N, C-alpha and C positions, 0 to 999 in steps of 0.2 A: 793688590791691596783690597781688602773687603771692608766696606763701610757698614757698620751694624746700626748706628743711630745717627740721626741728623741733629747737630747742635746749632743753637742760635744764641748769640750774645746780644743783650739789649743794654745800651748805655744809660746809666743813671748817675746822678750826682748827689752826694750827701756830706754832711759835716761830721757825723759821728759814725765811722765805718764799723765800729765794734757792735753797735746795736741796730744798724739799719737793716730793714727788710723790704722786700718787694711783694706786692700782692696783685692778683688779677681779678678785680671786682667784676661782678656780673653787670652787663650793660655798658661797660667801659671799653673803648676800642683798644686800649693798650694797658701796660702795667702801671701801677701806682707805687711810688716810693713813700715809705714811712721811716721816721727816725728810729722807731721801735715798734714792735708788734702791739704793745700795749696802747699806742696811740690810735691804731685802727680800731681796736676793741672798744676803747673809750668813746670814739666817735660814732661807731656803728651799733654799739650795743652787743650784748651777748648772743643775740639771735643771728648776727652776721658772722658767717663762718667761711673765711677765705684761706686758701693755702698760702703759706708764707715761704718765700725763697730768701735765703741769706744773701746780703749784698757782698760781692767780692771786690777785690782791688787788683788791678793790673800792676804787676811789679815793674813793668817797663815804662808805661806812660802815666800811671797813677789814677787812671779813670776807673770808676766803679761800675760794676755790672752784675747781672745775675744770669745764670745759665739754665735754660729749660732743655730737657732731654727727651721730649716726647716725639715719637714718630707722628707724622701727620694723621694717620689713621687712628691713632690713640687719643688725639685731642678731643674728639667727639665723645669717646668713652669716658674720659675724665670729666667732661662737662656734665654728662648724664649722672656720673657718680656724685659729683658735687651737688647737683640739684636734688638727688635722692637724699643726700645727707642733710641738706638744708630743710627739706620737707619732713624729715623723720621726726616722729613724736618722741623718740628716745633722746635723752639728753647725753649725747656723745660729744666729748670734747675734741678739739682739734688735735690735742696731744694723742688721744686714743686713736683717732683716724690716721694720723701720721705713723703711729707705731704699727697699725695694721697694714698700711701700705708698704712700709719698710720690710715687714715680715714677709708679705706676699712677694715683694721684689727679690728678697734674698732667696726665698724658696724657688722662684722661677729661674733665677740665675743658677742655683745649685742643680736643678733638674736639667738645665741646658748643659752644664758641665758633665753630668752623669750620662746623658743621652742626647746626642746632637745629630740632626739630619741635614745633609748638605747636598744640593743638586750639583751634578757634574756634567759638563757639556763640552763636546768637541764639534767644531764647525763654525760657521759665521755667527758672530755674536756682537754684543755691544759692551763697551767699557762699563756702563752703568749697571749691567746685570751682575757683575762681580763674581762670575762663575769660574771655578778652576777647570782645567782641561783633564781629560781622561789620563793621559800620561803623567801629568803633575801629581794627581792623587795616587796613582799606582806606585810611582817612585817614592812618594812621601811616606806612605804607610809601610812599604817594604823596608825603607831605610830605618824606620822606627821599631821594627820587629825585634822582640827580645827572646821569644820562645818558639813560635811556630808560624808558618805561612802555608795556607792552602791556596793554590791557584787553579781555578776551574775555567777551562775554555774549550771551545770547539776547534778553533784554528789558531795557529801561531806561526809567524815567520817575520823575519827582518825587524826585530824589536831589540836591537843591541843594548840599549840603555836599560831595559827591563832585565835582560839576561845578566848584565853586569851587576845590577842591584841584587838579583837572586844569588849570584856567586859571592857577593860581599856579605849577604846575610848568612850564607853557609859558613863563611870564614869566622863569623861571630858565634858559631855553634847554634844557629837557629835551624830548627827542623823544617825542611821544605818538602811539601807534598804537592805533586802535580796530578790533576784529574783531567784527562784529555780524551779526545776522540783518537782512535787508533786507525792509522792510514789503511792497514791491511784488512780491517773489519768494517770499514765505512761503506762498502759496496760502491766505491768510486766517488763518494761525495766529497772527499778531499784527496788531492793528488800530491800532497807533501806531508812530511812528518812533523807534527807539532812538537813531539818529544825532541827530535834532532834540533829544532829551532830554539827550544828553551833550555836544553841541557848544556849548551855551549861546548859540546864535544866531550863532555864527561858527566855521566849520570850516576856515578857511584855514590854520591852523597845525597841523592834524591830518592824519594819514594814516589813511584808513578803508578797510577791506577787508571784502568780503562773500563768500558762498558761492554762485556762480552756479548756476542750476538744471541746466545741462548737466553740471556736475561732480558732481551728487548721484546716489547710487544710488536706484533705484526698485524697488518690489515689483511683483508680477504685476498689481496693480490700478492701477499708474501713480503711486502715492503716493511722494513723495520724502522723504528724511531731513531732519532739523532740526539746525542747529548749536546744540546744547544745552549745550556746555561753558561753564563759567564760571571765570575765573581772572584774577588780576592779577600780572604779571611786571615786576619792577623791577630795572634795572641788571644783569641777567643773573645775579643771585645771591640774589634774594628772590622766592619764588613763593607766592601764596595761591590755593588751589584750594577751591571752595565749591559747595554746592548752591544758593546764593543768586544770583538775578539782581540786576541793579542797579536795584532798585525800592524804593519806600518801604516796601512790605509786607515784602519780603525782608530789609531791613536793620534793621527795627524791630519788626515784628509777628509774622512767621512763626517757626516752629521751623526753623532752618537749621544745618547743620553744615559746618565747613570745616577745612582743615589749612594752616598757615603753615609753609613750609620756608625756613629762613634758612641759606643756604650749601649746600654739597654739590653733587652732580651734577644733581639734578632741575631746578633753574632753568635751567641751561645746556642740558639736554636739551630742555626746553620751548621755549626760544628757537630752537634749531636746528630743531625741528619746525615752528614758526610761519614762520620765514624760508624754509624749504624749501617749505611749502605756498604761500607767496606767490610764490616764484621759479618754481614749476612751473605757476602759474595756477589751482591748486585754490582759492585765495583771490584774488579779483580786486579791484582798487582801485575804490572807489565814486566815480563822477565827478559825480554830480548835486549841485546846490547845496542848502544848507539853507534 
């Protein structure tokens, strides 16, 4: 379970719950209850501008409370904002400020829905970090695929759960493309077949691409590069980039770090990059049978 915000409930008591509000006056250590917002305005004058929180009622015990939803780091920002508002020469009403904050909050929430970035971690961790593991994220996004999956890895072996998820995606008519290192063309850098490990004994429903030796740069000693990138791209809008190969050690035992990008431009950029590499022959279709 991932905690997004810290909630704090402050008990207050009032007679008229329909009109009651709570404010946080400057210089006061805690909240102050008012039977109505007009009472505070009448007492402090129009120059006093405090945020008002509606008083709520617990349906179990009948106690009244208000809820603040500010992360600790944001409380200082809100304080600075409130001070700037109070010192402003412009006559901006509390209603106008509240509307602006509501609009900004809505826009921020909408942007998070359209494009979200999540850290992914495998290895020793703490509960409070709230990070999902590599295998969790890979299985989750594959299970949600509707149109296409690109899986890019250098090495693969003993990842039965991921193989099963890919086979299930194929049964849903999802197009699955593997972009791998080829054992025979790796110059001994890998001694097992990633294709055999991921195809589950049958590659007929898969598209498989490798990096042919003639397309690889070489140094002055004739050594060529290695396709070391690792990512999973789903439906052109979800991209998981990781240090982890598709191996049992990487998804369960190693310390690995990745980033999951949900929405935004990066997944589409990655898809364009992969399709262009295939179109130009930098990535060549693998023809041999499993």
